[in-house]
N, CA, C and O atoms as a printed pandas DataFrame, in Angstrom:
     atom_number atom_name residue_name chain_id  residue_number  x_coord  y_coord  z_coord
0              1         N          UNK        A               1   13.215   19.627   19.286
1              2        CA          UNK        A               1   12.942   18.315   18.742
2              3         C          UNK        A               1   14.067   17.384   19.106
3              4         O          UNK        A               1   15.230   17.778   19.025
4              5         N          UNK        A               2   13.772   16.174   19.500
5              6        CA          UNK        A               2   14.798   15.196   19.824
6              7         C          UNK        A               2   15.465   14.666   18.587
7              8         O          UNK        A               2   14.914   14.765   17.491
8              9         N          UNK        A               3   16.648   14.101   18.742
9             10        CA          UNK        A               3   17.382   13.580   17.610
10            11         C          UNK        A               3   17.026   12.149   17.271
11            12         O          UNK        A               3   17.628   11.575   16.363
12            13         N          UNK        A               4   16.053   11.537   17.979
13            14        CA          UNK        A               4   15.725   10.144   17.751
14            15         C          UNK        A               4   14.860    9.894   16.528
15            16         O          UNK        A               4   14.769    8.760   16.058
16            17         N          UNK        A               5   14.225   10.930   16.008
17            18        CA          UNK        A               5   13.346   10.752   14.862
18            19         C          UNK        A               5   14.143   10.953   13.591
19            20         O          UNK        A               5   14.420   12.087   13.201
20            21         N          UNK        A               6   14.518    9.849   12.937
21            22        CA          UNK        A               6   15.378    9.928   11.767
22            23         C          UNK        A               6   14.702   10.583   10.583
23            24         O          UNK        A               6   15.385   11.150    9.730
24            25         N          UNK        A               7   13.375   10.526   10.500
25            26        CA          UNK        A               7   12.680   11.134    9.369
26            27         C          UNK        A               7   12.522   12.635    9.562
27            28         O          UNK        A               7   12.160   13.328    8.612
28            29         N          UNK        A               8   12.780   13.160   10.750
29            30        CA          UNK        A               8   12.634   14.585   11.002
30            31         C          UNK        A               8   11.176   15.014   10.982
31            32         O          UNK        A               8   10.872   16.176   10.712
32            33         N          UNK        A               9   10.283   14.092   11.264
33            34        CA          UNK        A               9    8.853   14.364   11.220
34            35         C          UNK        A               9    8.476   15.355   12.313
35            36         O          UNK        A               9    8.848   15.189   13.474
36            37         N          UNK        A              10    7.732   16.387   11.927
37            38        CA          UNK        A              10    7.288   17.387   12.882
38            39         C          UNK        A              10    5.850   17.154   13.330
39            40         O          UNK        A              10    5.412   17.728   14.327
40            41         N          UNK        A              11    5.116   16.321   12.606
41            42        CA          UNK        A              11    3.706   16.088   12.885
42            43         C          UNK        A              11    3.542   14.676   13.423
43            44         O          UNK        A              11    4.088   13.727   12.860
44            45         N          UNK        A              12    2.800   14.533   14.496
45            46        CA          UNK        A              12    2.523   13.226   15.077
46            47         C          UNK        A              12    1.576   12.453   14.170
47            48         O          UNK        A              12    0.723   13.050   13.514
48            49         N          UNK        A              13    1.719   11.111   14.124
49            50        CA          UNK        A              13    0.858   10.313   13.238
50            51         C          UNK        A              13   -0.635   10.535   13.428
51            52         O          UNK        A              13   -1.375   10.556   12.444
52            53         N          UNK        A              14   -1.108   10.703   14.676
53            54        CA          UNK        A              14   -2.540   10.893   14.880
54            55         C          UNK        A              14   -3.027   12.209   14.278
55            56         O          UNK        A              14   -4.202   12.335   13.934
56            57         N          UNK        A              15   -2.145   13.174   14.151
57            58        CA          UNK        A              15   -2.522   14.442   13.530
58            59         C          UNK        A              15   -2.690   14.275   12.015
59            60         O          UNK        A              15   -3.491   14.975   11.395
60            61         N          UNK        A              16   -1.936   13.352   11.427
61            62        CA          UNK        A              16   -2.038   13.106    9.985
62            63         C          UNK        A              16   -3.389   12.527    9.606
63            64         O          UNK        A              16   -3.855   12.707    8.481
64            65         N          UNK        A              17   -4.011   11.839   10.535
65            66        CA          UNK        A              17   -5.300   11.195   10.263
66            67         C          UNK        A              17   -6.471   11.990   10.810
67            68         O          UNK        A              17   -7.609   11.522   10.761
68            69         N          UNK        A              18   -6.219   13.172   11.327
69            70        CA          UNK        A              18   -7.298   13.961   11.912
70            71         C          UNK        A              18   -7.845   13.330   13.174
71            72         O          UNK        A              18   -8.995   13.566   13.544
72            73         N          UNK        A              19   -7.014   12.517   13.845
73            74        CA          UNK        A              19   -7.439   11.856   15.069
74            75         C          UNK        A              19   -8.187   10.555   14.831
75            76         O          UNK        A              19   -8.536    9.863   15.787
76            77         N          UNK        A              20   -8.439   10.208   13.571
77            78        CA          UNK        A              20   -9.153    8.956   13.274
78            79         C          UNK        A              20   -8.231    7.771   13.532
79            80         O          UNK        A              20   -7.023    7.836   13.309
80            81         N          UNK        A              21   -8.829    6.700   14.004
81            82        CA          UNK        A              21   -8.044    5.499   14.270
82            83         C          UNK        A              21   -8.417    4.349   13.349
83            84         O          UNK        A              21   -7.743    3.319   13.338
84            85         N          UNK        A              22   -9.491    4.514   12.571
85            86        CA          UNK        A              22   -9.923    3.465   11.648
86            87         C          UNK        A              22  -10.312    4.081   10.313
87            88         O          UNK        A              22  -10.908    5.157   10.264
88            89         N          UNK        A              23   -9.965    3.379    9.215
89            90        CA          UNK        A              23  -10.407    3.856    7.896
90            91         C          UNK        A              23  -11.880    3.528    7.687
91            92         O          UNK        A              23  -12.435    2.686    8.394
92            93         N          UNK        A              24  -12.511    4.182    6.728
93            94        CA          UNK        A              24  -13.911    3.879    6.443
94            95         C          UNK        A              24  -14.032    2.591    5.642
95            96         O          UNK        A              24  -15.110    2.000    5.580
96            97         N          UNK        A              25  -12.920    2.143    5.017
97            98        CA          UNK        A              25  -12.900    0.889    4.257
98            99         C          UNK        A              25  -12.092   -0.136    5.031
99           100         O          UNK        A              25  -11.141    0.206    5.734
100          101         N          UNK        A              26  -12.478   -1.387    4.895
101          102        CA          UNK        A              26  -11.755   -2.448    5.601
102          103         C          UNK        A              26  -10.999   -3.354    4.638
103          104         O          UNK        A              26  -10.427   -4.360    5.058
104          105         N          UNK        A              27  -10.988   -3.006    3.339
105          106        CA          UNK        A              27  -10.404   -3.913    2.362
106          107         C          UNK        A              27   -8.966   -3.574    1.973
107          108         O          UNK        A              27   -8.415   -4.215    1.078
108          109         N          UNK        A              28   -8.354   -2.604    2.607
109          110        CA          UNK        A              28   -6.952   -2.287    2.336
110          111         C          UNK        A              28   -6.081   -3.151    3.240
111          112         O          UNK        A              28   -6.095   -3.001    4.462
112          113         N          UNK        A              29   -5.325   -4.055    2.628
113          114        CA          UNK        A              29   -4.455   -4.951    3.385
114          115         C          UNK        A              29   -3.005   -4.579    3.133
115          116         O          UNK        A              29   -2.716   -3.678    2.345
116          117         N          UNK        A              30   -2.101   -5.267    3.795
117          118        CA          UNK        A              30   -0.678   -4.998    3.618
118          119         C          UNK        A              30   -0.214   -5.203    2.185
119          120         O          UNK        A              30    0.714   -4.536    1.728
120          121         N          UNK        A              31   -0.855   -6.123    1.476
121          122        CA          UNK        A              31   -0.404   -6.423    0.118
122          123         C          UNK        A              31   -1.303   -5.833   -0.972
123          124         O          UNK        A              31   -1.153   -6.165   -2.147
124          125         N          UNK        A              32   -2.233   -4.961   -0.584
125          126        CA          UNK        A              32   -3.028   -4.235   -1.571
126          127         C          UNK        A              32   -2.093   -3.309   -2.341
127          128         O          UNK        A              32   -1.250   -2.636   -1.748
128          129         N          UNK        A              33   -2.245   -3.277   -3.667
129          130        CA          UNK        A              33   -1.413   -2.422   -4.510
130          131         C          UNK        A              33   -2.119   -1.095   -4.739
131          132         O          UNK        A              33   -3.317   -1.058   -5.020
132          133         N          UNK        A              34   -1.363    0.000   -4.616
133          134        CA          UNK        A              34   -1.904    1.344   -4.744
134          135         C          UNK        A              34   -1.194    2.053   -5.891
135          136         O          UNK        A              34    0.026    1.960   -6.028
136          137         N          UNK        A              35   -1.976    2.770   -6.724
137          138        CA          UNK        A              35   -1.409    3.516   -7.842
138          139         C          UNK        A              35   -2.063    4.886   -7.903
139          140         O          UNK        A              35   -3.280    5.003   -7.757
140          141         N          UNK        A              36   -1.263    5.924   -8.118
141          142        CA          UNK        A              36   -1.798    7.278   -8.254
142          143         C          UNK        A              36   -2.548    7.395   -9.573
143          144         O          UNK        A              36   -2.159    6.791  -10.572
144          145         N          UNK        A              37   -3.627    8.175   -9.572
145          146        CA          UNK        A              37   -4.420    8.418  -10.773
146          147         C          UNK        A              37   -3.703    9.473  -11.597
147          148         O          UNK        A              37   -3.239   10.485  -11.072
148          149         N          UNK        A              38   -3.621    9.218  -12.906
149          150        CA          UNK        A              38   -2.952   10.159  -13.803
150          151         C          UNK        A              38   -3.864   10.447  -14.981
151          152         O          UNK        A              38   -4.253    9.511  -15.680
152          153         N          UNK        A              39   -4.220   11.686  -15.233
153          154        CA          UNK        A              39   -3.864   12.889  -14.491
154          155         C          UNK        A              39   -4.688   12.988  -13.218
155          156         O          UNK        A              39   -5.832   12.534  -13.164
156          157         N          UNK        A              40   -4.097   13.583  -12.202
157          158        CA          UNK        A              40   -4.807   13.659  -10.918
158          159         C          UNK        A              40   -5.969   14.634  -10.964
159          160         O          UNK        A              40   -5.870   15.699  -11.573
160          161         N          UNK        A              41   -7.083   14.267  -10.313
161          162        CA          UNK        A              41   -8.189   15.226  -10.188
162          163         C          UNK        A              41   -7.779   16.352   -9.238
163          164         O          UNK        A              41   -6.820   16.214   -8.479
164          165         N          UNK        A              42   -8.493   17.438   -9.284
165          166        CA          UNK        A              42   -8.162   18.569   -8.416
166          167         C          UNK        A              42   -8.647   18.302   -6.997
167          168         O          UNK        A              42   -9.645   17.614   -6.781
168          169         N          UNK        A              43   -7.924   18.858   -6.044
169          170        CA          UNK        A              43   -8.275   18.724   -4.630
170          171         C          UNK        A              43   -9.302   19.772   -4.257
171          172         O          UNK        A              43   -9.258   20.899   -4.750
172          173         N          UNK        A              44  -10.228   19.401   -3.383
173          174        CA          UNK        A              44  -11.184   20.365   -2.843
174          175         C          UNK        A              44  -10.484   21.251   -1.811
175          176         O          UNK        A              44  -10.807   22.431   -1.676
176          177         N          UNK        A              45   -9.528   20.675   -1.091
177          178        CA          UNK        A              45   -8.754   21.417   -0.100
178          179         C          UNK        A              45   -7.277   21.149   -0.357
179          180         O          UNK        A              45   -6.927   20.253   -1.126
180          181         N          UNK        A              46   -6.435   21.908    0.273
181          182        CA          UNK        A              46   -4.993   21.732    0.099
182          183         C          UNK        A              46   -4.564   20.405    0.737
183          184         O          UNK        A              46   -4.858   20.155    1.906
184          185         N          UNK        A              47   -3.864   19.549   -0.036
185          186        CA          UNK        A              47   -3.449   18.253    0.524
186          187         C          UNK        A              47   -2.308   18.409    1.523
187          188         O          UNK        A              47   -1.518   19.351    1.451
188          189         N          UNK        A              48   -2.243   17.477    2.439
189          190        CA          UNK        A              48   -1.139   17.458    3.389
190          191         C          UNK        A              48    0.129   17.047    2.651
191          192         O          UNK        A              48    0.054   16.335    1.649
192          193         N          UNK        A              49    1.282   17.480    3.124
193          194        CA          UNK        A              49    2.543   17.057    2.484
194          195         C          UNK        A              49    2.703   15.542    2.441
195          196         O          UNK        A              49    3.274   15.009    1.490
196          197         N          UNK        A              50    2.209   14.848    3.452
197          198        CA          UNK        A              50    2.314   13.396    3.471
198          199         C          UNK        A              50    1.469   12.762    2.367
199          200         O          UNK        A              50    1.867   11.760    1.773
200          201         N          UNK        A              51    0.299   13.351    2.094
201          202        CA          UNK        A              51   -0.520   12.868    0.982
202          203         C          UNK        A              51    0.242   13.034   -0.327
203          204         O          UNK        A              51    0.231   12.143   -1.176
204          205         N          UNK        A              52    0.896   14.167   -0.486
205          206        CA          UNK        A              52    1.662   14.415   -1.706
206          207         C          UNK        A              52    2.833   13.433   -1.827
207          208         O          UNK        A              52    3.146   12.978   -2.927
208          209         N          UNK        A              53    3.474   13.109   -0.715
209          210        CA          UNK        A              53    4.557   12.119   -0.735
210          211         C          UNK        A              53    4.036   10.750   -1.138
211          212         O          UNK        A              53    4.676   10.041   -1.915
212          213         N          UNK        A              54    2.871   10.376   -0.611
213          214        CA          UNK        A              54    2.269    9.098   -0.981
214          215         C          UNK        A              54    2.004    9.067   -2.482
215          216         O          UNK        A              54    2.308    8.075   -3.145
216          217         N          UNK        A              55    1.443   10.141   -3.020
217          218        CA          UNK        A              55    1.129   10.181   -4.444
218          219         C          UNK        A              55    2.389   10.073   -5.303
219          220         O          UNK        A              55    2.370    9.423   -6.348
220          221         N          UNK        A              56    3.476   10.700   -4.874
221          222        CA          UNK        A              56    4.738   10.582   -5.633
222          223         C          UNK        A              56    5.231    9.140   -5.618
223          224         O          UNK        A              56    5.691    8.624   -6.637
224          225         N          UNK        A              57    5.136    8.499   -4.472
225          226        CA          UNK        A              57    5.590    7.106   -4.363
226          227         C          UNK        A              57    4.677    6.149   -5.124
227          228         O          UNK        A              57    5.099    5.059   -5.511
228          229         N          UNK        A              58    3.434    6.554   -5.338
229          230        CA          UNK        A              58    2.469    5.697   -6.027
230          231         C          UNK        A              58    2.405    5.962   -7.527
231          232         O          UNK        A              58    1.459    5.530   -8.186
232          233         N          UNK        A              59    3.381    6.655   -8.069
233          234        CA          UNK        A              59    3.398    6.865   -9.521
234          235         C          UNK        A              59    3.427    5.513  -10.228
235          236         O          UNK        A              59    2.845    5.352  -11.300
236          237         N          UNK        A              60    4.095    4.566   -9.633
237          238        CA          UNK        A              60    4.090    3.172  -10.076
238          239         C          UNK        A              60    3.386    2.375   -8.979
239          240         O          UNK        A              60    3.418    2.782   -7.818
240          241         N          UNK        A              61    2.752    1.248   -9.316
241          242        CA          UNK        A              61    2.059    0.455   -8.288
242          243         C          UNK        A              61    2.989    0.080   -7.130
243          244         O          UNK        A              61    4.126   -0.343   -7.341
244          245         N          UNK        A              62    2.490    0.242   -5.924
245          246        CA          UNK        A              62    3.261   -0.056   -4.720
246          247         C          UNK        A              62    2.326   -0.648   -3.668
247          248         O          UNK        A              62    1.161   -0.260   -3.578
248          249         N          UNK        A              63    2.837   -1.582   -2.878
249          250        CA          UNK        A              63    2.037   -2.224   -1.834
250          251         C          UNK        A              63    1.912   -1.311   -0.612
251          252         O          UNK        A              63    2.786   -0.488   -0.342
252          253         N          UNK        A              64    0.828   -1.472    0.105
253          254        CA          UNK        A              64    0.573   -0.677    1.314
254          255         C          UNK        A              64    1.725   -0.839    2.309
255          256         O          UNK        A              64    2.185    0.152    2.876
256          257         N          UNK        A              65    2.192   -2.051    2.531
257          258        CA          UNK        A              65    3.287   -2.292    3.479
258          259         C          UNK        A              65    4.550   -1.568    3.055
259          260         O          UNK        A              65    5.277   -1.038    3.896
260          261         N          UNK        A              66    4.817   -1.541    1.755
261          262        CA          UNK        A              66    6.011   -0.851    1.269
262          263         C          UNK        A              66    5.895    0.655    1.481
263          264         O          UNK        A              66    6.875    1.306    1.841
264          265         N          UNK        A              67    4.709    1.212    1.262
265          266        CA          UNK        A              67    4.500    2.642    1.517
266          267         C          UNK        A              67    4.774    2.977    2.978
267          268         O          UNK        A              67    5.439    3.968    3.279
268          269         N          UNK        A              68    4.265    2.154    3.878
269          270        CA          UNK        A              68    4.487    2.388    5.303
270          271         C          UNK        A              68    5.976    2.378    5.619
271          272         O          UNK        A              68    6.455    3.210    6.390
272          273         N          UNK        A              69    6.703    1.446    5.032
273          274        CA          UNK        A              69    8.144    1.364    5.280
274          275         C          UNK        A              69    8.872    2.568    4.682
275          276         O          UNK        A              69    9.751    3.144    5.323
276          277         N          UNK        A              70    8.514    2.946    3.468
277          278        CA          UNK        A              70    9.183    4.076    2.812
278          279         C          UNK        A              70    8.929    5.397    3.531
279          280         O          UNK        A              70    9.803    6.263    3.584
280          281         N          UNK        A              71    7.730    5.545    4.082
281          282        CA          UNK        A              71    7.365    6.784    4.763
282          283         C          UNK        A              71    7.637    6.752    6.259
283          284         O          UNK        A              71    7.462    7.755    6.951
284          285         N          UNK        A              72    8.067    5.591    6.755
285          286        CA          UNK        A              72    8.359    5.422    8.180
286          287         C          UNK        A              72    7.160    5.830    9.040
287          288         O          UNK        A              72    7.289    6.561   10.022
288          289         N          UNK        A              73    5.986    5.328    8.633
289          290        CA          UNK        A              73    4.755    5.582    9.370
290          291         C          UNK        A              73    4.073    4.254    9.654
291          292         O          UNK        A              73    4.255    3.295    8.904
292          293         N          UNK        A              74    3.288    4.182   10.728
293          294        CA          UNK        A              74    2.551    2.947   11.010
294          295         C          UNK        A              74    1.580    2.616    9.871
295          296         O          UNK        A              74    1.013    3.513    9.247
296          297         N          UNK        A              75    1.401    1.336    9.614
297          298        CA          UNK        A              75    0.487    0.896    8.551
298          299         C          UNK        A              75   -0.910    1.451    8.801
299          300         O          UNK        A              75   -1.598    1.841    7.857
300          301         N          UNK        A              76   -1.334    1.491   10.052
301          302        CA          UNK        A              76   -2.681    1.986   10.358
302          303         C          UNK        A              76   -2.864    3.439    9.895
303          304         O          UNK        A              76   -3.942    3.811    9.431
304          305         N          UNK        A              77   -1.827    4.244   10.020
305          306        CA          UNK        A              77   -1.887    5.638    9.577
306          307         C          UNK        A              77   -1.907    5.696    8.052
307          308         O          UNK        A              77   -2.677    6.459    7.467
308          309         N          UNK        A              78   -1.064    4.895    7.411
309          310        CA          UNK        A              78   -1.017    4.867    5.949
310          311         C          UNK        A              78   -2.373    4.459    5.381
311          312         O          UNK        A              78   -2.841    5.054    4.411
312          313         N          UNK        A              79   -3.003    3.456    5.974
313          314        CA          UNK        A              79   -4.296    2.978    5.479
314          315         C          UNK        A              79   -5.344    4.083    5.566
315          316         O          UNK        A              79   -6.143    4.242    4.643
316          317         N          UNK        A              80   -5.357    4.835    6.635
317          318        CA          UNK        A              80   -6.325    5.933    6.779
318          319         C          UNK        A              80   -6.044    7.015    5.745
319          320         O          UNK        A              80   -6.973    7.563    5.152
320          321         N          UNK        A              81   -4.777    7.324    5.526
321          322        CA          UNK        A              81   -4.428    8.345    4.536
322          323         C          UNK        A              81   -4.755    7.861    3.119
323          324         O          UNK        A              81   -5.201    8.649    2.286
324          325         N          UNK        A              82   -4.537    6.582    2.844
325          326        CA          UNK        A              82   -4.893    6.026    1.540
326          327         C          UNK        A              82   -6.402    6.066    1.341
327          328         O          UNK        A              82   -6.881    6.304    0.232
328          329         N          UNK        A              83   -7.140    5.835    2.406
329          330        CA          UNK        A              83   -8.593    5.919    2.358
330          331         C          UNK        A              83   -9.022    7.330    1.937
331          332         O          UNK        A              83   -9.931    7.490    1.122
332          333         N          UNK        A              84   -8.366    8.344    2.495
333          334        CA          UNK        A              84   -8.649    9.733    2.112
334          335         C          UNK        A              84   -8.376    9.953    0.626
335          336         O          UNK        A              84   -9.181   10.556   -0.084
336          337         N          UNK        A              85   -7.219    9.453    0.165
337          338        CA          UNK        A              85   -6.840    9.629   -1.239
338          339         C          UNK        A              85   -7.785    8.883   -2.170
339          340         O          UNK        A              85   -8.086    9.360   -3.264
340          341         N          UNK        A              86   -8.245    7.733   -1.748
341          342        CA          UNK        A              86   -9.178    6.959   -2.555
342          343         C          UNK        A              86  -10.519    7.679   -2.671
343          344         O          UNK        A              86  -11.103    7.750   -3.752
344          345         N          UNK        A              87  -10.999    8.210   -1.551
345          346        CA          UNK        A              87  -12.262    8.953   -1.566
346          347         C          UNK        A              87  -12.166   10.211   -2.422
347          348         O          UNK        A              87  -13.163   10.643   -3.001
348          349         N          UNK        A              88  -10.973   10.803   -2.508
349          350        CA          UNK        A              88  -10.767   11.999   -3.326
350          351         C          UNK        A              88  -10.536   11.654   -4.797
351          352         O          UNK        A              88  -10.422   12.548   -5.636
352          353         N          UNK        A              89  -10.467   10.356   -5.109
353          354        CA          UNK        A              89  -10.249    9.943   -6.481
354          355         C          UNK        A              89   -8.816   10.090   -6.953
355          356         O          UNK        A              89   -8.558   10.117   -8.156
356          357         N          UNK        A              90   -7.865   10.185   -6.005
357          358        CA          UNK        A              90   -6.456   10.409   -6.350
358          359         C          UNK        A              90   -5.668    9.126   -6.564
359          360         O          UNK        A              90   -4.593    9.153   -7.164
360          361         N          UNK        A              91   -6.197    7.986   -6.073
361          362        CA          UNK        A              91   -5.503    6.707   -6.235
362          363         C          UNK        A              91   -6.496    5.634   -6.644
363          364         O          UNK        A              91   -7.708    5.781   -6.490
364          365         N          UNK        A              92   -5.943    4.554   -7.169
365          366        CA          UNK        A              92   -6.721    3.337   -7.375
366          367         C          UNK        A              92   -6.067    2.252   -6.545
367          368         O          UNK        A              92   -4.859    2.284   -6.309
368          369         N          UNK        A              93   -6.856    1.299   -6.106
369          370        CA          UNK        A              93   -6.320    0.186   -5.320
370          371         C          UNK        A              93   -6.672   -1.118   -6.021
371          372         O          UNK        A              93   -7.699   -1.250   -6.687
372          373         N          UNK        A              94   -5.785   -2.056   -5.842
373          374        CA          UNK        A              94   -6.004   -3.380   -6.439
374          375         C          UNK        A              94   -5.696   -4.414   -5.376
375          376         O          UNK        A              94   -4.569   -4.524   -4.891
376          377         N          UNK        A              95   -6.720   -5.164   -5.029
377          378        CA          UNK        A              95   -6.541   -6.224   -4.046
378          379         C          UNK        A              95   -5.806   -7.382   -4.699
379          380         O          UNK        A              95   -5.907   -7.587   -5.908
380          381         N          UNK        A              96   -5.066   -8.138   -3.898
381          382        CA          UNK        A              96   -4.358   -9.277   -4.465
382          383         C          UNK        A              96   -5.347  -10.298   -5.005
383          384         O          UNK        A              96   -6.439  -10.480   -4.467
384          385         N          UNK        A              97   -4.943  -10.950   -6.066
385          386        CA          UNK        A              97   -5.794  -11.990   -6.638
386          387         C          UNK        A              97   -5.825  -13.182   -5.696
387          388         O          UNK        A              97   -4.822  -13.553   -5.087
388          389         N          UNK        A              98   -6.991  -13.755   -5.601
389          390        CA          UNK        A              98   -7.088  -14.942   -4.753
390          391         C          UNK        A              98   -6.492  -16.128   -5.508
391          392         O          UNK        A              98   -6.655  -16.263   -6.721
392          393         N          UNK        A              99   -5.817  -16.958   -4.775
393          394        CA          UNK        A              99   -5.215  -18.142   -5.352
394          395         C          UNK        A              99   -6.159  -19.309   -5.098
395          396         O          UNK        A              99   -6.486  -19.628   -3.955
396          397         N          UNK        A             100   -6.585  -19.933   -6.178
397          398        CA          UNK        A             100   -7.491  -21.071   -6.007
398          399         C          UNK        A             100   -6.675  -22.325   -5.777
399          400         O          UNK        A             100   -5.609  -22.517   -6.362
400          401         N          UNK        A             101   -7.189  -23.152   -4.933
401          402        CA          UNK        A             101   -6.528  -24.416   -4.627
402          403         C          UNK        A             101   -6.935  -25.438   -5.672
403          404         O          UNK        A             101   -8.079  -25.890   -5.696
404          405         N          UNK        A             102   -6.011  -25.796   -6.523
405          406        CA          UNK        A             102   -6.271  -26.853   -7.483
406          407         C          UNK        A             102   -5.332  -27.997   -7.161
407          408         O          UNK        A             102   -4.203  -27.773   -6.724
408          409         N          UNK        A             103   -5.787  -29.214   -7.373
409          410        CA          UNK        A             103   -4.910  -30.341   -7.078
410          411         C          UNK        A             103   -3.694  -30.314   -8.005
411          412         O          UNK        A             103   -3.807  -29.908   -9.162
412          413         N          UNK        A             104   -2.548  -30.737   -7.510
413          414        CA          UNK        A             104   -1.348  -30.705   -8.352
414          415         C          UNK        A             104   -1.474  -31.686   -9.515
415          416         O          UNK        A             104   -2.116  -32.731   -9.404
416          417         N          UNK        A             105   -0.856  -31.328  -10.614
417          418        CA          UNK        A             105   -0.837  -32.194  -11.791
418          419         C          UNK        A             105    0.223  -33.265  -11.533
419          420         O          UNK        A             105    1.421  -33.007  -11.652
420          421         N          UNK        A             106   -0.229  -34.460  -11.183
421          422        CA          UNK        A             106    0.695  -35.534  -10.807
422          423         C          UNK        A             106    1.598  -35.944  -11.963
423          424         O          UNK        A             106    2.754  -36.308  -11.743
424          425         N          UNK        A             107    1.086  -35.890  -13.198
425          426        CA          UNK        A             107    1.901  -36.233  -14.361
426          427         C          UNK        A             107    3.056  -35.236  -14.505
427          428         O          UNK        A             107    4.197  -35.623  -14.756
428          429         N          UNK        A             108    2.742  -33.958  -14.345
429          430        CA          UNK        A             108    3.779  -32.930  -14.438
430          431         C          UNK        A             108    4.806  -33.094  -13.320
431          432         O          UNK        A             108    6.009  -32.985  -13.562
432          433         N          UNK        A             109    4.342  -33.353  -12.107
433          434        CA          UNK        A             109    5.269  -33.545  -10.991
434          435         C          UNK        A             109    6.186  -34.747  -11.230
435          436         O          UNK        A             109    7.370  -34.700  -10.896
436          437         N          UNK        A             110    5.650  -35.805  -11.797
437          438        CA          UNK        A             110    6.459  -36.988  -12.106
438          439         C          UNK        A             110    7.537  -36.641  -13.131
439          440         O          UNK        A             110    8.681  -37.075  -12.998
440          441         N          UNK        A             111    7.177  -35.861  -14.152
441          442        CA          UNK        A             111    8.148  -35.466  -15.176
442          443         C          UNK        A             111    9.247  -34.589  -14.577
443          444         O          UNK        A             111   10.418  -34.730  -14.931
444          445         N          UNK        A             112    8.875  -33.690  -13.676
445          446        CA          UNK        A             112    9.867  -32.836  -13.017
446          447         C          UNK        A             112   10.799  -33.695  -12.189
447          448         O          UNK        A             112   12.015  -33.502  -12.207
448          449         N          UNK        A             113   10.229  -34.644  -11.464
449          450        CA          UNK        A             113   11.046  -35.550  -10.625
450          451         C          UNK        A             113   12.038  -36.335  -11.487
451          452         O          UNK        A             113   13.213  -36.459  -11.140
452          453         N          UNK        A             114   11.558  -36.854  -12.599
453          454        CA          UNK        A             114   12.428  -37.603  -13.504
454          455         C          UNK        A             114   13.540  -36.721  -14.060
455          456         O          UNK        A             114   14.698  -37.128  -14.156
456          457         N          UNK        A             115   13.149  -35.490  -14.428
457          458        CA          UNK        A             115   14.140  -34.548  -14.960
458          459         C          UNK        A             115   15.202  -34.207  -13.930
459          460         O          UNK        A             115   16.383  -34.115  -14.264
460          461         N          UNK        A             116   14.798  -34.019  -12.690
461          462        CA          UNK        A             116   15.752  -33.718  -11.618
462          463         C          UNK        A             116   16.637  -34.922  -11.338
463          464         O          UNK        A             116   17.809  -34.774  -10.993
464          465         N          UNK        A             117   16.073  -36.113  -11.488
465          466        CA          UNK        A             117   16.862  -37.321  -11.256
466          467         C          UNK        A             117   17.968  -37.501  -12.286
467          468         O          UNK        A             117   18.991  -38.131  -12.014
468          469         N          UNK        A             118   17.750  -36.937  -13.479
469          470        CA          UNK        A             118   18.761  -37.037  -14.524
470          471         C          UNK        A             118   19.905  -36.042  -14.347
471          472         O          UNK        A             118   20.942  -36.176  -14.997
472          473         N          UNK        A             119   19.737  -35.075  -13.501
473          474        CA          UNK        A             119   20.793  -34.050  -13.288
474          475         C          UNK        A             119   21.964  -34.574  -12.578
475          476         O          UNK        A             119   22.918  -33.836  -12.332
C-alpha cells in the first residue's frame, strides 16, 4: 500500500457502493441532515465497516457534506451509502427548509438604520 492515503483505506470507493454510481434517490443534497435511528433496526446482512462509521457519526444530526469530509470519501459515494442505510431503516434524513422570499419590512430596516446611526 502506498503512503499517500492518509485514511489508510484498503477498499476502493467503487467497492463500497457495489459498483453503483448513482443512488436510487435524488433528494440527498450536500446540506441534507442525516441522523441515525435509535434504537437501530437489525440488519438483514452484515454491514460494511464504513456503514457502521457513518452510523456512529450520525448519532447527532450531521450534513451529508460534513460526513464526506469526516470520512474522506467522495460525496457521490457517501450519498449511495446513505441511500443504503435509508432503505434499511437505519437513518432518517431531513431536507433543508425552503426559504420563502418575503419583502423586507421597511419599517424595521429604518429602525435598524436609525439605531446604527446613533452608535
